[in-house]
N, C-alpha and C positions, 0 to 999 in steps of 0.2 A: 447263691442268695435267695430267702424267700420274700416274697413280696406279699404287700397287701391284696394285688391282683389275683395273685395264685390261690388266696384264701377264699375269696368271693368266687373264684369259679368254682372251687370243691364244694363250696355252700350251694352254687347253681346246682349240680350233678349229684347233690346228697339225696339218695331216695328215703332218709329218714327226715329231710327237714319239714315235712308236713305234722309231725307226732309235737314240732315246738307249739303249733297252733292251738292244742289240748291244753297250755298250763298258761297261765298269767305271769309272764315276765315283765316287770315295770322297765317303760320306756327308757334306755340311756343307761340301764343298769348291765353290767357284765356279772351274773351270778354264778361262782364258782365256788360254790359251799354248799351243793348237794349232798356231799358225804357228812354235813352236818344235820342240815334240815333243808329238804327239798322244798320246791316251788309250788305255789297251789295250782290244782288242776283248775280250770274255767269252770266246771260243772259243780264245784265243791259249795261254792256261795249258793247256789239255788238249791243243792242238795240237802245242805243244812238250814233252810230256811222250809223246807218240804218235812225233814223230820220234826222240826220245833213246831212249826205251825200247825202242819194238818196230821203226821202220824201222833206227835204227844198232844197239841192242842187239843185235835178233834176226836183221833182216836183212843185217847188216853192210853188205859191198860189193855184195850183192846188191839192195841196193836203189837204187842208180843205174838200174838198169831195173824192179824189180817196183814201186819206189813212184815211179816217176815223176821221180826225182832229176835225171835228166840234162837234160829239157828244160823244167826250171823257168824258166830265164830267159828263154824265149819264151814260156811259159803266162802268167805273170807280165806279161810286156811287152804281151800282147795283150789281157789284161785292163785294162792303163792306156790303151793305145792309144784307146777311146772316150772319155775322158775329156780328150784332148789333140787331139784331132783329127787323129790319126794312122791310118793303115790297119792292116790285121792284116799280120802278120810284118813290121812296120817298126820294131819298139821291143824292147828287151830290158833287162833287169833285171840289173845286175851292180854291182860295184865301188862307189865313193863318187862323189859330184857331183863333186868337185875331179877326181877322176882320170876321170872320163868327161868334164870339159872339158879337160882337156889333150888327151885323144884326139880330141875334135871340133874343136878350137882348131887342133890340129897338121893335123888333114886339110885343114880350111878354108884354110889358110894355104899349104899344097900345092898346092892349087887355085887359090888366087890368083895364085901364084907362076909357076903355068904360063899363065893366062890372063892376067895382068895384074902382068907381072914389075916394073914400074915404080912399081906402089903399095906402099908401105912403112909405112902408118899402119894402126893398132890403135886405133879409137873406143870408149870406155865411158864411163858416167856415173861421176863423183868419187863417187857413195855407191851405187855399186854395190856388192855384199856384198865382202867384203875378198877371201875365199878366191879368187874368180874374177878381180878386179885382181892379187891374187899370181902366179895361173897364169900370165893374160898377161904379166906382167912378165917371168918368167922365159923365155917364149917369145919375147917380142919381143927380148930380152936375147942370146938364143942364136940367133936367126935374123936378126939385123939388123932389127928393126921399131921405129917409134917407140909407143909406147901414150900416146895423148892421151885426157886425161879432160875431161868437159865436164858443165855442168849440164843438166838434162832439155830445158830450154828452148834450149840453144844445140846440140842435135844434129843438127838439119834444117841449122843452117851449117855443121856440121862436117863433112857429107857432101863432100867435094871431090873431085878427081881424084886425089888421094894416097893415099885411103883404099881400103885391102883388105877390113877385116872392121869390121861395127859389132858388138860384144857387149853385151847388155843383159840384165837381169833383169826379165821381165814385170810382175812386181808388186816395188816397191821395199821392202826389208826394214826401210827406218827409218821409212818414211811410209804404205806401205799404197797409195801412187800405182801405178796401172796404165796402162802403154802400151796405144796403139792398136797391137795387133800389125800386122794387114793394112798400116795407113796407113804405119807406121813401115818395114815390110819393103819396101813398094812403094817407097817414096822412098830407101832403102837401093839396093835394086835398079838403080833409075832412075838412080841416081848411079855405079853399076860395083861395087859392093860386096856381099857376102855377109854375111849375118846370123845371128848365133848366139844364140839365147834359153835364159835359164835359168828353169826354171818353178818352183823350189822355193817360191815362196811363190805359187803358183797352182795346180797340179794337185789336184784335189779340192775346191779350193775356189771357184776359178771356171771357168767355161766357157772352153775353147781351141779353136784351130782351126789348128794348124799347117798342113798341107795345104790349108785353103783359104785360107790367110795367104799361101802360097807361100815359108816359111821355108826356111832350108837346113839348120840343125844345131838341137838342142836336148838339153839335160839336164835332169833334176831330181832330185828328194829323195823318199825313200820315209819319213822318220818324221813328216814334219811333219803334213800335212792328211791324207795317206793312212794315217795311224795304223799304221806299222810296225814300230815299236819303236825304243828308241836305238841309232844307228848302223844302221837297216835298209840294205840296197842301195838304190843310186840307180837311174836308168833312162836309157836314151840314145836318141835317135831322130835319124836322118839321112835326108834326103829322098832317095827312091829315083832320083833324077838323081844325085847324088853318091855315092852309096853304094858302088859299086865303081870310082872313079875311082882311090882311092889307099889303101895298108895304113894302119891306126890306127898310131901308133909304138909301141904296148906289144903285140907280136904274139906273144902267147903260146899256148900249143898248144888252149886252149879256145875261139880264135878261128880255128883250123886248119880248113880245109876238111874233114878226115878226121883228129880228134884221135889215133884210137886206131890210125892206120896208121903211126904213129911214124915219119915219113920224117925224114931230118937237116934238109932243107930247108923254109922257111914257104911255104906255100901257103895263100892267103885264103880263108876261106868266103864263100858268095855273101851279098850283100846285109849285113845289119844284123848277121848273126851273127860276122862279121869284130871287130866291136867290142866281143866278149868277149874276155877275156885270161886269166886262171888258174882254177884249181878253183875252185868256186862255193862261198858259204857256207849250206849247205842249211837249218840252223837258222832262221837271218835270213829268207832267201826264205819259208820257210814260215809264219813269223809274219807277214810282209807278207801274204802271201795272206788271212791272216785280216783284216787291215783294207781289203784291196780286196773282201772279200764285203758289206763294208757300203754300197758302191755299187751292188753287185748289188740288192740289198735295195732301195735308193733307186730303182733303175730303176720298180718296180712303181708307186712313189709320184710319179712325176715326173721322174726322175734330175737331171743337172746343173742344167737349168732352174729346178727348183724348188726344188734346194739352193741356186742363186744367189739366189732371188727372196727367200728365207728368210735369209740371209746379209746381204743389203741391208736390210732391215727391222731385222735385229737392230743393224746397224752404225747405220743410222739412228735407231734407238730410243737406243743409247748415247750418239751424239752431241747428242740432243735432252735427254737427261735431265742429262749433265754441263753443256749450259749453260744448264739452268734451274735447277740443285740446287747448281752446284757455281762460281757466279759471285763474283766478287772476290777468288778466289785464284790469280792469276796463270797460270792454266791456258790453253793455245792449242792450237788444232787444227792438227795437220802434214798430217792425211789429208783428201785431196779430197774436197768435197760430193757432185759431180757424180758418179752412179753409173757410168757408162762411164769413169771415172779412178779407181775405189776397186778394192781388191782385198776380202778378207775380215778385216781389222783394222782398229782407229782407234789411233791415233798421237796421244799429248798432249804438248806442250811445256809447262814452266814457265819463267816469264819473270824470274822473282827469288825471293828467301826473304828473309825478316826478317831485317836485318841484314846480309845477304849472307853470313855466315860460312860458311853450310853449302850455299854456291854455288847451283844451281837447287833442289837439295832433291827431284828428282826420283829420285833413285838411293833417298834414304832414305823417300820415299812409297811407291815398290814394296814396299820390305821392309816396311814397317807394312801396306800390305795384306796382304801374303803372310801376316805372322803372325796376321792375322784370317781365312785361308783363302780370300782371293780372290788366285789366281797369274795374274799377268802377268810381264812382265819389263821391263828398262832398257837401253836402249842409248845409250852416252855421245857426246856433240857433240864437235865439233873445235874448240871456242871461236871458232868464225867464223859461216858460214851455216848449218851443220848443227848443230843445238842436241841438248841430251839429251831423250829420249824415252821416255815411259811407254808401252809397247805392250802392246796387248790383243786378241789374238785370238780372233774368235768365230766358231767350226766349228759350221756349221749341222746337221752330224750328232748332235750331242748337247750343244748349248748351247740353254737356252730364256729367254724373254722377262723372267720372273720374276728368273732368275739377274742378268739384265742391269740390273734395276733394283735388285736387292739389291748388286750390285757397284758400282754409281754411290754407293747409299747408304752403303756403307762408303768410299766416295773420300771425299764429304763429310764424314763424321764425322772422318778421319783430317786432312784439313786444317783444319777448323774447330777442333778441339782442338791441333793443333799436336802430335799424336801421333809425327808423322814425325820430331820433332826429338830424340827420346830418343836415348841413346850408343848402344844396341844397333841402330838401325836405320841408323846411318852408319857400318858395319864392313862393308868389302867382303870379299868371300869370291872364290874363282878362277873361280867361273862366275857372272856378272850376269845 
């Protein structure tokens, strides 16, 4: 039996525990939703005030040079690069994940059309994050491709001579299941296909090695595990072997070889810089830099390897406690047990609810937990193979073992007392 004291002892000996002091976690709150929105770094408020009051307020347009605004996308990209196995000057921070995916997917399709014009299929997971599927659907319709959606176990068989692109999210948002990036990339390349990886639920939570895997293109999110704030800019990486083969489709002035030459014709910047587009959101970029500073601090404590070890320990503990303390309430585990197949979240399903009138009850259970100060989130199923899920993101930068014990105890109480059946927990709002 795992006791609260066991968890407190693990916190007391946790070498990464000091990192929590870099973040503003509201007192009494157990925040297990860093896979949707990371918490605020303590330095962010002062940094925002500095950018607004001093750099904008006093420096005005001079700050593009004097405050280093102009090269922020590249500077931040170089901070992210070690977290994702990219080289220096191979990553830029800009725009949103959806926009960056549109850019790299367009470039990948152009390369495929030049190298293998008879391949007209783009393969992805049926449970991939919806925005990725929507972007792919639009591009496929525009360029005459077929979008083929498969289950994870069907990916290998789907890689035939018709496939031009394989587009996957490294860690699945619904289940926390993680692909073997190197093996999948190798299989896709052996079949003659390019691979686009979305790292939205990976970057900052699990070690990633894009160059080691020989990946082709990648995008990722700045506001989840990187703690850049709501709507923080995303990042984009392109393997250097592809970077200069094509323009990306949003050929704006910031991706021009000489933006301030103001030539009437577009001349793409070399390398990854051509994946920039318009004028950059400086306040948001500056706040993302605060989030990335947490990983600088983590370097002295073992870096991503240490963060990954703690992530696995936290998710192992969560799973063990749920199975020990929440038996008999219809909970199932959607997240893989194998470490090599797990991201930094635990997703639970609910097989049934008393009487069936409230469906699985997963939504209401999560609302009851949130009311108690345990913040996770809910994702709806499709009525078929993909069930409703309760998602709990365990961010090793700021989550401790005692919090995991307390979160599961709250879950047990919500289930044991049927608290989730109260009407106020069954009213859906716009954001779930």
